[in-house]
N, CA, C and O atoms as a MOPAC input file, in Angstrom:
PM7 MOZYME 1SCF
protein

 N     -6.91900 1    15.15300 1     1.82500 1
 C     -6.18200 1    14.80400 1     3.23700 1
 C     -5.15500 1    15.91500 1     3.30300 1
 O     -4.48000 1    16.26800 1     2.33600 1
 N     -5.08600 1    16.44600 1     4.53400 1
 C     -4.14000 1    17.47300 1     4.81600 1
 C     -2.79100 1    16.84800 1     5.42000 1
 O     -1.70700 1    17.29000 1     5.03900 1
 N     -2.85800 1    15.97100 1     6.22500 1
 C     -1.72300 1    15.46200 1     7.03100 1
 C     -1.10100 1    14.28900 1     6.32400 1
 O     -1.65400 1    13.19000 1     6.29600 1
 N      0.02900 1    14.53200 1     5.76800 1
 C      0.75700 1    13.52100 1     4.92700 1
 C      1.27600 1    12.38600 1     5.65300 1
 O      1.55600 1    11.36900 1     5.01800 1
 N      1.46400 1    12.43700 1     7.08800 1
 C      1.85500 1    11.31400 1     7.86300 1
 C      0.83800 1    10.25500 1     8.08100 1
 O      1.17600 1     9.19800 1     8.61400 1
 N     -0.56300 1    10.49900 1     7.64800 1
 C     -1.55800 1     9.63300 1     7.70700 1
 C     -1.86300 1     8.97000 1     6.37200 1
 O     -2.70300 1     8.07300 1     6.29400 1
 N     -1.17500 1     9.41500 1     5.31900 1
 C     -1.58500 1     8.74600 1     4.07600 1
 C     -1.06700 1     7.39400 1     3.84500 1
 O     -1.81000 1     6.56200 1     3.32400 1
 N      0.24800 1     7.06400 1     4.21000 1
 C      0.79900 1     5.82200 1     4.12800 1
 C      0.46700 1     4.90900 1     5.33900 1
 O      0.97300 1     5.19200 1     6.42500 1
 N     -0.35700 1     3.82400 1     5.22300 1
 C     -0.65800 1     3.09000 1     6.49800 1
 C      0.34000 1     2.00700 1     6.74600 1
 O      0.68600 1     1.82900 1     7.91400 1
 N      0.80100 1     1.32800 1     5.89100 1
 C      1.79000 1     0.30700 1     6.03500 1
 C      2.33300 1    -0.30900 1     4.76100 1
 O      1.67500 1    -0.24000 1     3.72300 1
 N      3.55000 1    -0.92700 1     4.80900 1
 C      4.02900 1    -1.45500 1     3.52000 1
 C      3.42400 1    -2.78300 1     3.29500 1
 O      3.10400 1    -3.47000 1     4.26500 1
 N      3.23600 1    -3.21600 1     2.02000 1
 C      2.69600 1    -4.50400 1     1.74100 1
 C      3.90300 1    -5.36300 1     1.31500 1
 O      4.55000 1    -5.10000 1     0.30200 1
 N      4.18800 1    -6.43000 1     2.15200 1
 C      5.17300 1    -7.26000 1     1.80000 1
 C      4.68900 1    -8.64900 1     1.46200 1
 O      4.31600 1    -9.43400 1     2.33300 1
 N      4.70600 1    -8.92700 1     0.19100 1
 C      4.14300 1   -10.33100 1    -0.23000 1
 C      5.15500 1   -10.71700 1    -1.29300 1
 O      6.04100 1    -9.93000 1    -1.62500 1
 N      5.03800 1   -11.84800 1    -1.79500 1
 C      5.84200 1   -12.49000 1    -2.90800 1
 C      5.97600 1   -11.68600 1    -4.20100 1
 O      7.01500 1   -11.59400 1    -4.85500 1
 N      4.81000 1   -11.11600 1    -4.49300 1
 C      4.68900 1   -10.25600 1    -5.70900 1
 C      5.26000 1    -8.94900 1    -5.49900 1
 O      5.93800 1    -8.43500 1    -6.38900 1
 N      5.03300 1    -8.33100 1    -4.33800 1
 C      5.80300 1    -7.02700 1    -4.06000 1
 C      7.23200 1    -7.21900 1    -3.94000 1
 O      7.92600 1    -6.26000 1    -4.27800 1
 N      7.84700 1    -8.32800 1    -3.50300 1
 C      9.21300 1    -8.48700 1    -3.49600 1
 C      9.83000 1    -8.51100 1    -4.88800 1
 O     10.87000 1    -7.91400 1    -5.16200 1
 N      9.14700 1    -9.21200 1    -5.71800 1
 C      9.62000 1    -9.44300 1    -7.10000 1
 C      9.60700 1    -8.03600 1    -7.71500 1
 O     10.60000 1    -7.69000 1    -8.35500 1
 N      8.55100 1    -7.17800 1    -7.57400 1
 C      8.39200 1    -5.86700 1    -8.17900 1
 C      9.62700 1    -5.00200 1    -7.54000 1
 O     10.22900 1    -4.21800 1    -8.27300 1
 N      9.95300 1    -5.13600 1    -6.33300 1
 C     10.94000 1    -4.37100 1    -5.76700 1
 C     12.35900 1    -4.77400 1    -6.39900 1
 O     13.12400 1    -3.87000 1    -6.73700 1
 N     12.67700 1    -5.95000 1    -6.54300 1
 C     13.90900 1    -6.47300 1    -7.14300 1
 C     14.06600 1    -6.24600 1    -8.57500 1
 O     15.16600 1    -6.02400 1    -9.08200 1
 N     12.94100 1    -6.30200 1    -9.25100 1
 C     13.03200 1    -6.43700 1   -10.82500 1
 C     12.82700 1    -4.82400 1   -11.29000 1
 O     13.60800 1    -4.31200 1   -12.09200 1
 N     11.79600 1    -4.14500 1   -10.75400 1
 C     11.48300 1    -2.91700 1   -11.43700 1
 C     11.69900 1    -1.59500 1   -10.48900 1
 O     11.37600 1    -0.46700 1   -10.86100 1
 N     12.25100 1    -1.86800 1    -9.29500 1
 C     12.42700 1    -0.68900 1    -8.23100 1
 C     10.99100 1    -0.22700 1    -7.86500 1
 O     10.78400 1     0.97800 1    -7.72500 1
 N     10.07700 1    -1.05200 1    -7.71700 1
 C      8.78200 1    -0.50900 1    -7.31400 1
 C      8.42500 1    -1.00100 1    -5.94000 1
 O      8.75300 1    -2.12900 1    -5.57400 1
 N      7.75100 1    -0.16100 1    -5.17100 1
 C      7.44500 1    -0.46900 1    -3.70300 1
 C      5.99900 1    -0.40800 1    -3.51000 1
 O      5.41500 1     0.51800 1    -4.07300 1
 N      5.25200 1    -1.31800 1    -2.74000 1
 C      3.98000 1    -1.42800 1    -2.58600 1
 C      3.55200 1    -1.00900 1    -1.06600 1
 O      4.02400 1    -1.55400 1    -0.06800 1
 N      2.65700 1    -0.03600 1    -1.04400 1
 C      2.10400 1     0.50500 1     0.29000 1
 C      0.66400 1     0.39900 1     0.29100 1
 O      0.01000 1     0.57900 1    -0.73600 1
 N      0.06200 1     0.06800 1     1.58100 1
 C     -1.21700 1     0.25300 1     1.75700 1
 C     -1.50400 1     1.72600 1     2.17700 1
 O     -0.87100 1     2.24500 1     3.09600 1
 N     -2.48200 1     2.39400 1     1.47500 1
 C     -2.63400 1     3.76500 1     1.81700 1
 C     -4.10500 1     4.04100 1     2.21100 1
 O     -5.01100 1     3.21400 1     2.11200 1
 N     -4.23100 1     5.35300 1     2.69000 1
 C     -5.53900 1     5.78700 1     3.14200 1
 C     -6.45800 1     5.72200 1     1.82600 1
 O     -6.02900 1     5.99400 1     0.70500 1
 N     -7.71500 1     5.34500 1     2.09200 1
 C     -8.57100 1     5.23200 1     0.95000 1
 C     -8.98500 1     6.68000 1     0.28000 1
 O     -9.45900 1     6.66100 1    -0.85600 1
 N     -8.84100 1     7.74400 1     0.86100 1
 C     -9.23900 1     9.04400 1     0.36000 1
 C     -7.87700 1     9.68300 1    -0.17800 1
 O     -7.92000 1    10.82200 1    -0.64300 1
 N     -6.86100 1     9.09500 1    -0.13500 1
 C     -5.53600 1     9.60800 1    -0.67700 1
 C     -5.39000 1     9.53000 1    -2.16400 1
 O     -5.58200 1     8.49000 1    -2.79500 1
 N     -5.02500 1    10.72900 1    -2.72600 1
 C     -4.77500 1    10.68700 1    -4.17000 1
 C     -3.40500 1    10.54100 1    -4.45600 1
 O     -2.60000 1    10.52900 1    -3.52400 1
 N     -2.96500 1    10.40800 1    -5.84200 1
 C     -1.65600 1    10.16000 1    -6.25100 1
 C     -0.61600 1    11.25800 1    -5.91600 1
 O      0.56700 1    10.96900 1    -5.73200 1
 N     -1.05800 1    12.44200 1    -5.84700 1
 C     -0.16900 1    13.52600 1    -5.57200 1
 C      0.19900 1    13.49800 1    -4.02000 1
 O      1.33500 1    13.80200 1    -3.65600 1
 N     -0.70900 1    13.15900 1    -3.19400 1
 C     -0.53900 1    13.12000 1    -1.77200 1
 C      0.36700 1    11.78600 1    -1.45300 1
 O      1.25300 1    11.82400 1    -0.59800 1
 N      0.12600 1    10.82600 1    -2.06900 1
 C      0.93600 1     9.65100 1    -1.96600 1
 C      2.32400 1     9.86800 1    -2.39200 1
 O      3.20800 1     9.38600 1    -1.68400 1
 N      2.65000 1    10.54200 1    -3.47500 1
 C      3.93800 1    10.81500 1    -3.88700 1
 C      4.63700 1    11.83700 1    -2.87000 1
 O      5.79600 1    11.63800 1    -2.50600 1
 N      3.98200 1    12.80700 1    -2.47500 1
 C      4.59500 1    13.74600 1    -1.44400 1
 C      4.87700 1    13.07100 1    -0.21300 1
 O      5.90100 1    13.38100 1     0.39600 1
 N      4.06300 1    12.13800 1     0.26200 1
 C      4.12200 1    11.52500 1     1.50600 1
 C      5.43000 1    10.43100 1     1.41900 1
 O      6.18500 1    10.24900 1     2.37400 1
 N      5.54500 1     9.83900 1     0.30000 1
 C      6.67700 1     8.88800 1     0.14900 1
 C      7.93300 1     9.64100 1     0.13700 1
 O      8.91200 1     9.28800 1     0.79500 1
 N      7.90200 1    10.75400 1    -0.66500 1
 C      9.20500 1    11.46600 1    -0.76400 1
 C      9.56100 1    12.12600 1     0.50800 1
 O     10.74400 1    12.22400 1     0.83500 1
 N      8.48200 1    12.64300 1     1.33500 1
 C      8.89900 1    13.24200 1     2.70300 1
 C      9.36800 1    12.22400 1     3.68100 1
 O     10.32200 1    12.47700 1     4.41600 1
 N      8.70600 1    11.01700 1     3.72700 1
 C      8.86800 1     9.92800 1     4.79400 1
 C     10.29000 1     9.31900 1     4.54300 1
 O     11.09400 1     9.21900 1     5.47000 1
 N     10.57500 1     8.92000 1     3.28300 1
 C     11.80800 1     8.13300 1     3.07700 1
 C     12.94600 1     8.88200 1     2.28800 1
 O     13.99000 1     8.30200 1     1.99000 1
 N     12.70900 1    10.15000 1     1.97500 1
 C     13.67500 1    11.06000 1     1.34400 1
 C     14.23800 1    10.37200 1     0.07200 1
 O     15.45100 1    10.19100 1    -0.03800 1
 N     13.37500 1     9.99600 1    -0.87300 1
 C     13.69900 1     9.53500 1    -2.13500 1
 C     12.91500 1    10.41400 1    -3.22100 1
 O     12.09500 1    11.27200 1    -2.89400 1
 N     13.23000 1    10.13300 1    -4.47000 1
 C     12.56400 1    10.80400 1    -5.67400 1
 C     11.61900 1     9.72300 1    -6.30100 1
 O     12.06400 1     8.66500 1    -6.74600 1
 N     10.34700 1    10.03600 1    -6.31000 1
 C      9.19900 1     9.14000 1    -6.91100 1
 C      9.12300 1     9.44500 1    -8.23300 1
 O      9.08300 1    10.63800 1    -8.53600 1
 N      9.09100 1     8.49300 1    -9.21000 1
 C      8.98500 1     8.62000 1   -10.58900 1
 C      7.49900 1     8.47800 1   -11.00200 1
 O      7.00700 1     9.23800 1   -11.83700 1
 N      6.76500 1     7.44900 1   -10.37800 1
 C      5.46600 1     7.25500 1   -10.76900 1
 C      4.58900 1     6.59100 1    -9.60200 1
 O      5.11400 1     5.86700 1    -8.75600 1
 N      3.35500 1     6.85500 1    -9.61000 1
 C      2.52300 1     6.21100 1    -8.60600 1
 C      1.28200 1     5.65300 1    -9.26700 1
 O      0.63100 1     6.34400 1   -10.05100 1
 N      0.93200 1     4.36300 1    -8.95000 1
 C     -0.32400 1     3.65300 1    -9.45400 1
 C     -1.00800 1     3.26800 1    -8.27500 1
 O     -0.41800 1     2.88300 1    -7.26600 1
 N     -2.33100 1     3.36900 1    -8.38600 1
 C     -3.13900 1     2.87200 1    -7.27500 1
 C     -4.21100 1     1.91200 1    -7.66200 1
 O     -4.64500 1     1.83900 1    -8.81200 1
 N     -4.65900 1     1.11900 1    -6.58900 1
 C     -5.76100 1     0.10400 1    -6.94400 1
 C     -6.60000 1     0.09600 1    -5.72100 1
 O     -6.09000 1     0.19700 1    -4.60500 1
 N     -7.94400 1    -0.02700 1    -5.92000 1
 C     -8.76700 1    -0.08900 1    -4.71800 1
 C     -9.19000 1    -1.66400 1    -4.70200 1
 O     -9.59700 1    -2.26100 1    -5.69800 1
 N     -9.04800 1    -2.16300 1    -3.57900 1
 C     -9.40900 1    -3.53500 1    -3.32200 1
 C    -10.60300 1    -3.67700 1    -2.46500 1
 O    -10.59000 1    -3.22700 1    -1.31900 1
 N    -11.69700 1    -4.31400 1    -2.98500 1
 C    -12.81800 1    -4.41000 1    -2.42300 1
 C    -12.83700 1    -5.58900 1    -1.24600 1
 O    -12.33600 1    -6.68100 1    -1.51600 1
 N    -13.35300 1    -5.37900 1    -0.09800 1
 C    -13.31900 1    -6.34000 1     0.98800 1
 C    -14.24500 1    -7.52600 1     0.67700 1
 O    -15.35300 1    -7.37300 1     0.16400 1
 N    -13.75800 1    -8.64600 1     0.99700 1
 C    -14.54600 1    -9.95900 1     0.88500 1
 C    -15.55700 1   -10.13500 1     1.89100 1
 O    -15.37800 1    -9.67400 1     3.01800 1
 N    -16.61700 1   -10.76800 1     1.58200 1
 C    -17.62300 1   -11.06500 1     2.52800 1
 C    -17.48900 1   -12.49400 1     3.01700 1
 O    -17.38400 1   -13.38900 1     2.17700 1
 N    -17.48600 1   -12.77100 1     4.29100 1
 C    -17.26900 1   -14.15600 1     4.88300 1
 C    -18.44900 1   -14.52800 1     5.65500 1
 O    -19.10100 1   -13.71600 1     6.31200 1
 N    -18.72400 1   -15.82900 1     5.56000 1
 C    -19.88100 1   -16.38600 1     6.26800 1
 C    -19.38300 1   -17.58900 1     7.14600 1
 O    -18.75800 1   -18.53300 1     6.66400 1
 N    -19.69100 1   -17.48400 1     8.38900 1
 C    -19.36800 1   -18.52900 1     9.39800 1
 C    -20.58500 1   -19.22300 1     9.80900 1
 O    -21.61800 1   -18.60700 1    10.07000 1
 N    -20.47700 1   -20.55000 1     9.87400 1
 C    -21.76600 1   -21.36300 1    10.41500 1
 C    -21.28800 1   -21.86500 1    11.68900 1
 O    -20.23900 1   -22.50600 1    11.76500 1
 N    -22.07600 1   -21.57700 1    12.77400 1
 C    -21.78000 1   -22.05900 1    14.14000 1
 C    -23.01700 1   -22.57800 1    14.55400 1
 O    -24.04700 1   -22.49800 1    13.88400 1
 N    -22.90900 1   -23.16700 1    15.77600 1
 C    -24.11100 1   -23.92600 1    16.54700 1
 C    -25.26900 1   -22.80500 1    16.70100 1
 O    -26.44000 1   -23.11400 1    16.48100 1
 N    -24.92000 1   -21.55100 1    17.07100 1
 C    -25.86500 1   -20.61700 1    17.25100 1
 C    -26.51100 1   -19.99800 1    15.93100 1
 O    -27.43600 1   -19.19100 1    16.03200 1
 N    -26.06900 1   -20.34100 1    14.84100 1
 C    -26.58400 1   -19.88700 1    13.53100 1
 C    -25.54700 1   -19.41400 1    12.60000 1
 O    -24.39200 1   -19.81300 1    12.74900 1
 N    -25.84000 1   -18.63700 1    11.69700 1
 C    -25.06000 1   -18.19300 1    10.52500 1
 C    -24.65400 1   -16.81700 1    10.84600 1
 O    -25.50900 1   -16.03200 1    11.25500 1
 N    -23.38900 1   -16.43700 1    10.69500 1
 C    -22.91400 1   -15.10500 1    10.85600 1
 C    -22.18700 1   -14.60500 1     9.62800 1
 O    -21.20500 1   -15.23400 1     9.23500 1
 N    -22.57500 1   -13.57100 1     9.02400 1
 C    -21.95400 1   -13.08000 1     7.83500 1
 C    -21.21900 1   -11.63800 1     8.23000 1
 O    -21.80700 1   -10.77000 1     8.87500 1
 N    -19.96200 1   -11.51800 1     7.79000 1
 C    -19.18600 1   -10.34800 1     8.05800 1
 C    -18.52900 1    -9.90700 1     6.74300 1
 O    -18.56100 1   -10.63000 1     5.74800 1
 N    -17.96500 1    -8.77200 1     6.75900 1
 C    -17.25600 1    -8.23700 1     5.55400 1
 C    -15.86700 1    -7.57600 1     5.95600 1
 O    -15.79000 1    -6.67600 1     6.79200 1
 N    -14.86300 1    -8.07000 1     5.33000 1
 C    -13.57000 1    -7.51200 1     5.43300 1
 C    -13.67300 1    -5.99400 1     4.91800 1
 O    -14.52100 1    -5.66000 1     4.09100 1
 N    -12.71300 1    -5.07500 1     5.49100 1
 C    -12.82700 1    -3.63400 1     5.01200 1
 C    -12.17300 1    -3.59300 1     3.67300 1
 O    -11.29100 1    -4.35500 1     3.27700 1
 N    -12.78000 1    -2.50200 1     2.96400 1
 C    -12.19500 1    -2.08100 1     1.67100 1
 C    -10.83600 1    -1.44400 1     1.96100 1
 O    -10.67600 1    -0.78900 1     2.99100 1
 N     -9.73300 1    -1.64500 1     0.96000 1
 C     -8.54300 1    -1.19900 1     1.05000 1
 C     -8.08600 1    -0.47300 1    -0.23500 1
 O     -8.67300 1    -0.68700 1    -1.29600 1
 N     -7.04200 1     0.38400 1    -0.15000 1
 C     -6.46700 1     0.85100 1    -1.25500 1
 C     -4.83600 1     0.73300 1    -1.13600 1
 O     -4.22700 1     0.94800 1    -0.08800 1
 N     -4.24500 1     0.36900 1    -2.34300 1
 C     -2.89300 1     0.16300 1    -2.27900 1
 C     -2.18600 1     0.83000 1    -3.29000 1
 O     -2.76300 1     0.89000 1    -4.37600 1
 N     -0.95400 1     1.40300 1    -3.18800 1
 C     -0.29800 1     2.17000 1    -4.17900 1
 C      1.06700 1     1.58900 1    -4.43300 1
 O      1.87000 1     1.31000 1    -3.54300 1
 N      1.27300 1     1.42300 1    -5.79400 1
 C      2.62600 1     0.81600 1    -6.30700 1
 C      3.39800 1     2.07600 1    -6.80900 1
 O      3.04800 1     2.75100 1    -7.77700 1
 N      4.52500 1     2.31400 1    -6.00300 1
 C      5.34600 1     3.45300 1    -6.21400 1
 C      6.58800 1     3.17000 1    -6.87700 1
 O      7.38500 1     2.41900 1    -6.31600 1
 N      6.91700 1     3.77300 1    -8.22600 1
 C      8.02300 1     3.60800 1    -8.87900 1
 C      9.09800 1     4.69300 1    -8.42600 1
 O      8.80700 1     5.88900 1    -8.39800 1
 N     10.30000 1     4.23400 1    -8.08900 1
 C     11.26200 1     5.22500 1    -7.71100 1
 C     12.24300 1     5.49600 1    -8.79400 1
 O     12.44100 1     4.65800 1    -9.67300 1
 N     12.85900 1     6.63000 1    -8.76500 1
 C     13.88500 1     7.04400 1    -9.77900 1
 C     15.02900 1     5.96100 1    -9.70600 1
 O     15.23500 1     5.27600 1    -8.70300 1
 N     15.71100 1     5.88500 1   -10.81300 1
 C     16.85200 1     5.08200 1   -10.80000 1
 C     17.90600 1     5.36700 1    -9.69800 1
 O     18.25900 1     6.52000 1    -9.45100 1
 N     18.38900 1     4.31200 1    -9.05600 1
 C     19.50400 1     4.63500 1    -8.04700 1
 C     18.85500 1     4.80000 1    -6.57800 1
 O     19.57600 1     4.67700 1    -5.58800 1
 N     17.51300 1     5.07400 1    -6.46300 1
 C     16.91600 1     5.31100 1    -5.22700 1
 C     16.47100 1     4.11200 1    -4.59100 1
 O     16.16200 1     3.19800 1    -5.35600 1
 N     16.36300 1     3.89600 1    -3.28600 1
 C     16.02700 1     2.82600 1    -2.60200 1
 C     15.37100 1     3.08200 1    -1.28600 1
 O     15.71400 1     4.09700 1    -0.68000 1
 N     14.42300 1     2.25200 1    -0.73800 1
 C     13.79500 1     2.38100 1     0.58800 1
 C     14.34400 1     1.32500 1     1.33400 1
 O     14.17100 1     0.16200 1     0.97000 1
 N     15.05000 1     1.63300 1     2.43500 1
 C     15.71800 1     0.67400 1     3.28000 1
 C     14.83700 1    -0.14500 1     4.21500 1
 O     15.25000 1    -1.18100 1     4.73400 1
 N     13.55300 1     0.36700 1     4.42900 1
 C     12.65300 1    -0.44000 1     5.41000 1
 C     12.32200 1    -1.73500 1     4.83300 1
 O     12.11000 1    -2.66300 1     5.61400 1
 N     12.23500 1    -1.96500 1     3.36600 1
 C     11.91500 1    -3.11200 1     2.89300 1
 C     13.09000 1    -4.21100 1     3.01500 1
 O     12.89100 1    -5.42400 1     3.07500 1
 N     14.23100 1    -3.63600 1     3.04000 1
 C     15.53900 1    -4.65500 1     3.21700 1
 C     15.56900 1    -5.21000 1     4.57600 1
 O     16.18900 1    -6.24900 1     4.80200 1
 N     14.89700 1    -4.54200 1     5.54400 1
 C     15.07300 1    -5.06200 1     6.96300 1
 C     14.04600 1    -6.27800 1     7.30700 1
 O     14.20300 1    -7.06500 1     8.24100 1
 N     13.06200 1    -6.28500 1     6.46500 1
 C     12.01700 1    -7.36100 1     6.84500 1
 C     12.47100 1    -8.70100 1     6.24600 1
 O     11.79400 1    -9.71400 1     6.41600 1

């Protein structure tokens, strides 16, 4: 990927990500499926003006869902996703998570 502004899609705000943020200074983002760790690190440092210590990634496979209706059975699939857990250097913080 060339454009770093398209690497980070959105922040992931769940109970687990809030605990990681408070306890370990880790922030969770949903990222582009083709992005690698270097691109994610550069994008976070550029967008939020912070120092990134570590990046961990995980690919989440989309679930298949089946709906039964009067017209028959319909099967669909949620899209595959990729998320990144970004550890910041001590003393660094991202303000966007505090506003939510």
